[in-house]
Backbone as JSON, one array per atom type, in Angstrom:
{
  "sequence": "XXXXXXXXXXXXXXXXXXXXXXXXXXXXXXXXXXXXXXXXXXXXXXXXXXXXXXXXXXXXXXXXXXXXXXXXXXXXXXXXXXXXXXXXXXXXXXXXXXXXXXXXXXXXXXXXXXXXXXXXXXXXXXXXXXXXXXXXXXXXXXXXXXXXXXXXXXXXXXXXXXXXXXXXXX",
  "N": [[141.9, 92.53, 102.27], [143.08, 93.24, 99.07], [143.16, 96.21, 97.41], [144.51, 97.07, 95.25], [145.63, 95.83, 92.29], [148.08, 94.17, 90.63], [149.14, 92.77, 87.46], [149.04, 89.2, 87.51], [151.15, 87.76, 86.38], [153.25, 89.58, 86.54], [153.51, 89.93, 89.32], [154.21, 87.33, 90.02], [156.71, 87.1, 88.73], [158.1, 89.08, 90.13], [158.07, 87.96, 92.68], [159.76, 85.73, 92.28], [162.17, 87.11, 91.84], [162.55, 88.46, 94.3], [162.73, 86.27, 96.09], [164.95, 84.83, 95.01], [167.03, 86.72, 95.15], [167.03, 87.26, 97.88], [167.89, 84.78, 98.82], [170.42, 84.8, 97.73], [171.55, 86.82, 99.13], [171.53, 89.41, 98.15], [171.0, 92.89, 97.46], [168.8, 95.07, 95.68], [168.5, 97.71, 93.24], [166.46, 99.93, 91.33], [166.25, 101.75, 88.37], [164.01, 103.6, 86.81], [162.35, 104.67, 83.85], [160.35, 104.76, 81.47], [158.67, 102.84, 82.61], [157.81, 103.93, 84.94], [157.93, 103.32, 87.73], [156.75, 100.89, 87.98], [158.17, 98.45, 88.18], [159.37, 98.65, 90.7], [157.02, 98.82, 92.19], [155.94, 96.27, 91.75], [157.91, 94.64, 92.91], [157.78, 95.49, 95.6], [155.31, 94.65, 96.27], [155.57, 92.13, 97.2], [155.62, 90.31, 100.17], [158.15, 90.76, 102.6], [159.94, 91.93, 100.89], [161.46, 94.05, 101.68], [163.87, 93.13, 102.58], [165.33, 92.86, 100.33], [164.9, 94.91, 98.38], [166.51, 97.85, 97.83], [166.45, 100.5, 96.74], [164.48, 102.64, 94.62], [164.38, 104.5, 91.67], [162.58, 106.84, 89.94], [163.02, 108.28, 87.11], [161.84, 110.16, 85.05], [162.04, 112.43, 83.4], [164.63, 113.98, 81.4], [166.15, 115.82, 82.86], [165.79, 114.88, 85.46], [167.06, 112.41, 85.24], [169.65, 113.34, 85.0], [170.03, 114.85, 87.42], [169.35, 113.06, 89.56], [170.58, 110.61, 88.98], [173.01, 111.15, 87.9], [173.38, 111.08, 85.11], [175.05, 111.98, 82.23], [174.65, 115.09, 80.57], [175.73, 115.36, 78.06], [175.78, 112.73, 77.14], [173.05, 112.2, 77.03], [172.3, 114.13, 75.1], [173.8, 113.28, 72.89], [173.12, 110.53, 72.41], [170.44, 110.23, 73.03], [167.55, 109.75, 75.17], [166.51, 107.17, 75.05], [168.5, 104.89, 74.84], [171.33, 102.65, 74.8], [173.57, 103.74, 76.02], [172.49, 105.67, 77.78], [170.8, 104.07, 79.38], [172.71, 102.41, 80.56], [174.19, 104.33, 81.98], [172.21, 105.16, 83.75], [171.81, 102.82, 85.26], [174.34, 102.55, 86.43], [174.34, 104.92, 87.89], [172.24, 104.44, 89.7], [173.39, 102.43, 91.23], [175.54, 103.86, 92.32], [174.21, 105.76, 93.85], [173.03, 104.33, 95.84], [173.03, 101.59, 98.23], [172.89, 99.21, 96.97], [173.5, 95.92, 95.56], [173.14, 95.22, 92.96], [171.85, 96.82, 90.06], [169.16, 97.72, 87.93], [168.21, 99.31, 84.94], [165.66, 100.98, 83.08], [164.57, 102.34, 80.09], [162.53, 103.86, 77.67], [160.11, 103.94, 74.92], [156.92, 104.14, 75.5], [154.57, 104.96, 74.35], [151.3, 106.4, 73.5], [152.38, 108.22, 71.73], [155.49, 109.88, 70.82], [157.31, 108.24, 69.6], [159.78, 107.5, 67.01], [161.25, 107.19, 63.72], [163.67, 105.85, 64.06], [163.44, 105.06, 66.69], [160.86, 103.57, 67.36], [157.52, 103.49, 68.84], [157.32, 101.24, 71.5], [159.92, 100.53, 71.69], [162.4, 99.64, 73.92], [165.02, 100.0, 76.26], [167.36, 98.31, 78.25], [169.51, 97.98, 81.1], [171.99, 96.45, 83.19], [173.83, 96.78, 86.13], [176.46, 95.79, 88.26], [177.65, 95.9, 91.58], [181.08, 96.31, 92.08], [181.57, 95.19, 89.68], [183.12, 95.05, 86.42], [183.32, 98.12, 84.9], [183.6, 98.32, 82.16], [182.35, 96.15, 81.2], [179.6, 96.04, 79.82], [176.29, 95.38, 80.43], [173.63, 95.24, 78.64], [170.59, 95.73, 76.78], [168.57, 96.14, 73.91], [165.25, 96.24, 73.1], [162.48, 95.56, 70.97], [159.2, 95.74, 71.37], [157.0, 96.2, 69.89], [153.95, 97.95, 69.03], [152.16, 97.63, 71.55], [150.3, 98.97, 72.89], [150.21, 101.38, 75.52], [150.11, 100.33, 78.2], [150.71, 97.64, 77.68], [153.33, 97.71, 76.61], [154.69, 98.76, 78.82], [154.25, 96.73, 80.71], [155.58, 94.5, 79.51], [158.16, 95.54, 79.47], [158.66, 95.82, 82.22], [158.61, 93.13, 83.01], [160.86, 92.15, 81.63], [162.87, 93.64, 82.89], [162.71, 92.65, 85.49], [163.55, 90.05, 85.04], [166.23, 90.52, 84.46], [167.12, 91.12, 86.98], [167.41, 88.77, 88.29], [169.62, 86.62, 90.02], [172.64, 85.29, 88.55], [172.78, 81.91, 87.59], [174.57, 79.56, 89.59]],
  "CA": [[141.57, 92.61, 100.84], [143.98, 94.12, 98.33], [142.42, 97.03, 96.44], [145.42, 97.38, 94.14], [145.99, 94.56, 91.7], [149.02, 94.12, 89.5], [148.97, 91.52, 86.72], [149.61, 88.06, 88.22], [152.44, 87.44, 85.74], [154.22, 90.53, 87.07], [153.7, 89.6, 90.73], [154.96, 86.06, 90.06], [158.1, 87.41, 88.36], [158.68, 89.83, 91.25], [158.28, 86.99, 93.77], [160.98, 84.98, 91.95], [163.31, 88.02, 92.03], [162.74, 88.68, 95.74], [163.2, 85.02, 96.7], [166.3, 84.49, 94.53], [168.0, 87.69, 95.67], [167.11, 87.04, 99.32], [168.73, 83.58, 98.99], [171.79, 85.16, 97.34], [172.02, 87.9, 99.99], [171.74, 90.61, 97.32], [170.02, 93.98, 97.48], [168.63, 95.57, 94.33], [167.98, 99.06, 92.98], [165.84, 100.03, 90.02], [166.17, 103.09, 87.79], [162.94, 103.45, 85.83], [161.82, 105.82, 83.13], [159.05, 104.49, 80.84], [157.83, 101.99, 83.46], [157.24, 104.82, 85.94], [157.84, 102.76, 89.08], [156.03, 99.62, 87.93], [159.04, 97.37, 88.66], [159.46, 98.83, 92.15], [155.71, 98.48, 92.74], [155.8, 94.81, 91.72], [158.81, 94.06, 93.92], [157.34, 95.8, 96.95], [154.06, 93.93, 96.48], [155.93, 90.84, 97.79], [155.99, 90.39, 101.58], [159.58, 90.49, 102.83], [160.77, 92.57, 99.87], [162.37, 95.03, 102.3], [165.17, 92.49, 102.72], [165.96, 92.8, 99.01], [164.79, 96.17, 97.65], [167.28, 98.95, 98.44], [166.0, 101.81, 96.26], [163.9, 102.79, 93.29], [164.46, 105.87, 91.15], [161.76, 107.08, 88.76], [163.62, 109.45, 86.47], [161.08, 110.24, 83.8], [162.57, 113.5, 82.55], [166.08, 113.99, 81.23], [166.78, 116.54, 83.96], [165.79, 113.98, 86.62], [168.14, 111.44, 85.0], [170.9, 114.04, 85.28], [170.12, 115.25, 88.83], [169.24, 111.96, 90.52], [171.42, 109.45, 88.63], [174.26, 111.65, 87.31], [173.52, 110.8, 83.68], [175.66, 113.14, 81.58], [173.89, 115.8, 79.55], [176.34, 115.06, 76.76], [175.32, 111.39, 76.73], [171.64, 112.37, 76.64], [172.24, 114.88, 73.84], [174.41, 112.51, 71.81], [172.48, 109.25, 72.13], [169.01, 110.26, 73.32], [167.17, 109.08, 76.42], [166.26, 105.75, 74.79], [169.76, 104.38, 74.27], [172.12, 101.81, 75.7], [174.45, 104.62, 76.81], [171.72, 106.28, 78.87], [170.37, 103.0, 80.3], [173.9, 102.0, 81.31], [174.48, 105.41, 82.92], [171.16, 105.12, 84.78], [172.09, 101.68, 86.13], [175.53, 102.91, 87.21], [173.93, 105.96, 88.82], [171.44, 103.82, 90.76], [174.34, 101.76, 92.13], [176.33, 104.88, 93.01], [173.35, 106.51, 94.78], [172.4, 103.41, 96.8], [173.9, 100.53, 98.74], [172.48, 97.97, 96.3], [174.53, 95.07, 94.95], [172.84, 95.17, 91.53], [170.83, 97.79, 89.65], [168.65, 97.59, 86.58], [167.61, 100.53, 84.42], [164.73, 100.81, 81.98], [164.19, 103.58, 79.43], [161.94, 103.47, 76.4], [158.99, 104.68, 74.34], [155.72, 103.35, 75.77], [153.52, 105.39, 73.44], [151.1, 106.17, 72.08], [153.21, 109.13, 70.94], [156.88, 109.94, 71.25], [158.19, 107.38, 68.81], [160.38, 108.05, 65.8], [161.62, 106.13, 62.78], [164.77, 105.08, 64.65], [163.0, 104.54, 68.0], [159.4, 103.55, 67.32], [156.8, 103.09, 70.05], [157.59, 99.83, 71.81], [161.37, 100.36, 71.84], [162.8, 99.77, 75.32], [166.42, 99.65, 76.5], [167.62, 97.85, 79.62], [170.92, 97.79, 81.47], [172.22, 95.97, 84.55], [175.17, 97.06, 86.65], [176.7, 95.08, 89.52], [178.69, 96.5, 92.41], [182.35, 95.6, 91.95], [181.71, 94.68, 88.31], [183.97, 95.81, 85.51], [182.48, 99.1, 84.18], [183.71, 98.11, 80.72], [181.5, 95.0, 80.89], [178.26, 96.61, 79.74], [175.21, 94.41, 80.27], [172.52, 96.06, 78.18], [169.82, 95.12, 75.71], [167.54, 96.98, 73.32], [164.19, 95.36, 72.62], [161.33, 96.18, 70.32], [158.02, 94.94, 71.7], [155.9, 96.56, 69.01], [152.98, 98.86, 69.64], [151.22, 96.81, 72.34], [149.56, 99.9, 73.74], [151.07, 101.89, 76.6], [150.15, 99.35, 79.29], [151.37, 96.42, 77.21], [154.78, 97.97, 76.52], [155.2, 98.92, 80.18], [154.25, 95.41, 81.35], [156.66, 93.69, 78.95], [159.42, 96.14, 79.92], [158.83, 95.48, 83.63], [158.94, 91.7, 83.07], [162.26, 92.01, 81.21], [163.73, 94.21, 83.92], [162.73, 91.69, 86.6], [164.4, 88.94, 84.6], [167.62, 90.97, 84.6], [167.47, 91.2, 88.4], [167.64, 87.44, 88.83], [171.06, 86.28, 90.1], [173.09, 84.29, 87.6], [172.84, 80.55, 88.17], [175.97, 79.23, 89.94]],
  "C": [[142.5, 93.63, 100.18], [143.18, 94.88, 97.28], [143.23, 97.29, 95.18], [145.91, 96.07, 93.55], [146.92, 94.75, 90.52], [148.76, 92.82, 88.74], [149.7, 90.36, 87.42], [150.98, 87.67, 87.69], [153.57, 88.31, 86.3], [154.53, 90.22, 88.54], [154.51, 88.31, 90.86], [156.43, 86.28, 89.73], [158.8, 88.14, 89.51], [158.96, 88.89, 92.43], [159.55, 86.19, 93.52], [162.23, 85.83, 92.2], [163.59, 88.22, 93.52], [163.31, 87.42, 96.38], [164.63, 84.69, 96.3], [167.35, 85.44, 95.09], [168.12, 87.58, 97.19], [168.05, 85.85, 99.58], [170.19, 83.89, 98.68], [172.38, 86.27, 98.23], [172.29, 89.19, 99.24], [170.61, 91.6, 97.51], [169.99, 94.62, 96.1], [168.15, 97.02, 94.33], [167.44, 99.07, 91.56], [165.83, 101.48, 89.6], [165.18, 103.0, 86.63], [162.61, 104.77, 85.15], [160.44, 105.44, 82.59], [158.14, 103.61, 81.69], [157.3, 102.74, 84.68], [157.08, 104.24, 87.35], [157.14, 101.41, 89.13], [156.88, 98.46, 88.47], [159.16, 97.45, 90.18], [158.13, 98.45, 92.82], [155.53, 96.96, 92.8], [156.67, 94.17, 92.8], [158.28, 94.28, 95.34], [155.95, 95.24, 97.25], [154.32, 92.62, 97.24], [156.29, 91.03, 99.27], [157.46, 90.0, 101.77], [160.5, 91.15, 101.83], [161.74, 93.58, 100.46], [163.75, 94.45, 102.55], [165.99, 92.56, 101.43], [165.99, 94.17, 98.31], [165.48, 97.28, 98.43], [166.68, 100.3, 98.05], [165.37, 101.7, 94.88], [163.96, 104.25, 92.9], [163.56, 105.94, 89.93], [162.26, 108.39, 88.17], [163.02, 109.58, 85.08], [161.66, 111.3, 82.86], [164.09, 113.37, 82.42], [166.76, 114.72, 82.38], [166.81, 115.69, 85.23], [166.88, 112.91, 86.46], [169.49, 112.06, 85.35], [171.06, 114.3, 86.78], [170.18, 114.07, 89.78], [170.22, 110.82, 90.25], [172.75, 109.84, 87.98], [174.47, 111.22, 85.86], [174.02, 112.09, 83.02], [174.73, 113.76, 80.54], [174.43, 115.52, 78.16], [175.88, 113.7, 76.24], [173.86, 111.46, 76.28], [171.52, 113.06, 75.29], [172.74, 114.04, 72.66], [173.59, 111.29, 71.42], [170.97, 109.25, 72.3], [168.69, 109.43, 74.55], [166.97, 107.58, 76.23], [167.47, 105.2, 74.06], [170.47, 103.52, 75.3], [173.01, 102.67, 76.58], [173.71, 105.22, 78.0], [171.27, 105.21, 79.86], [171.54, 102.56, 81.17], [174.26, 103.05, 82.36], [173.46, 105.44, 84.06], [171.44, 103.99, 85.77], [173.3, 101.97, 87.02], [175.18, 103.96, 88.26], [173.12, 105.4, 89.98], [172.34, 103.08, 91.75], [175.08, 102.79, 92.97], [175.51, 105.59, 94.09], [172.66, 105.61, 95.81], [173.45, 102.43, 97.33], [173.55, 99.18, 98.12], [173.69, 97.22, 95.73], [174.36, 95.02, 93.44], [171.75, 96.2, 91.24], [170.44, 97.51, 88.21], [168.01, 98.91, 86.2], [166.74, 100.2, 83.22], [164.42, 102.18, 81.4], [163.63, 103.22, 78.06], [160.81, 104.39, 75.97], [157.74, 103.82, 74.5], [154.56, 103.73, 74.86], [152.36, 106.03, 74.18], [151.92, 107.09, 71.18], [154.66, 108.99, 71.36], [157.84, 109.08, 70.45], [158.76, 108.11, 67.61], [160.72, 106.88, 64.88], [162.7, 105.23, 63.38], [164.38, 104.42, 65.96], [161.48, 104.55, 68.04], [158.8, 103.19, 68.68], [157.01, 101.6, 70.26], [159.07, 99.53, 71.92], [161.73, 100.61, 73.3], [164.24, 99.28, 75.46], [166.6, 99.36, 77.98], [169.12, 97.81, 79.86], [170.97, 97.27, 82.9], [173.65, 96.27, 84.93], [175.3, 96.35, 88.0], [177.84, 95.74, 90.26], [179.95, 95.65, 92.31], [182.56, 95.01, 90.56], [182.63, 95.58, 87.49], [183.1, 96.8, 84.73], [182.55, 98.95, 82.67], [182.8, 96.96, 80.26], [180.05, 95.46, 80.93], [177.23, 95.5, 79.5], [173.98, 95.22, 79.92], [171.85, 95.38, 76.99], [168.78, 96.12, 75.22], [166.5, 96.03, 72.73], [163.1, 96.18, 71.95], [160.13, 95.26, 70.56], [156.88, 95.16, 70.72], [154.94, 97.46, 69.75], [151.9, 98.03, 70.31], [150.25, 97.68, 73.13], [150.46, 100.25, 74.92], [151.22, 100.86, 77.73], [150.89, 98.09, 78.91], [152.88, 96.57, 77.12], [155.36, 98.06, 77.93], [155.26, 97.57, 80.91], [155.4, 94.55, 80.83], [158.02, 94.22, 79.39], [159.69, 95.77, 81.37], [159.22, 94.01, 83.78], [160.39, 91.46, 82.67], [163.22, 92.52, 82.28], [163.82, 93.26, 85.11], [163.62, 90.5, 86.26], [165.88, 89.28, 84.78], [168.07, 91.04, 86.07], [167.68, 89.83, 89.04], [169.15, 87.16, 88.9], [171.41, 85.22, 89.06], [173.15, 82.93, 88.3], [174.3, 80.2, 88.45], [176.55, 78.19, 89.0]]
}
């Protein structure tokens, strides 16, 4: 009996990611901020995920982003933690600090506080980096989910991050 239950939608998305990456022979890393490990938890809920999941980094504070993922203090100061520049740096850092083939980063404002006029609650930024990829080819997206409540924003962010971990169709 499983005492810990993640939303079925999240587990289903994680299962697709594990199966598709296993078939592609790819290992993944996740750099999470506002999701606090939710993506890694969903992935590791799937039996056999150890063949696919290389590493997960929960870098909630700016200092953790700097120490664990080598995100530049200048980038944090200039663009803020919830920015494409920081998400991209987090994804690159997760690749550099692991043996993964692909890394996804998530940073955002889950709420209920912490939002601003430019970055309201529900703003989440994602980035994906691939080993051997062109560093100039930034794969990043900024989404506004609205104020769905803390759990709702985190769930939607985790679902988007999982989508980014799916291998491109041949």
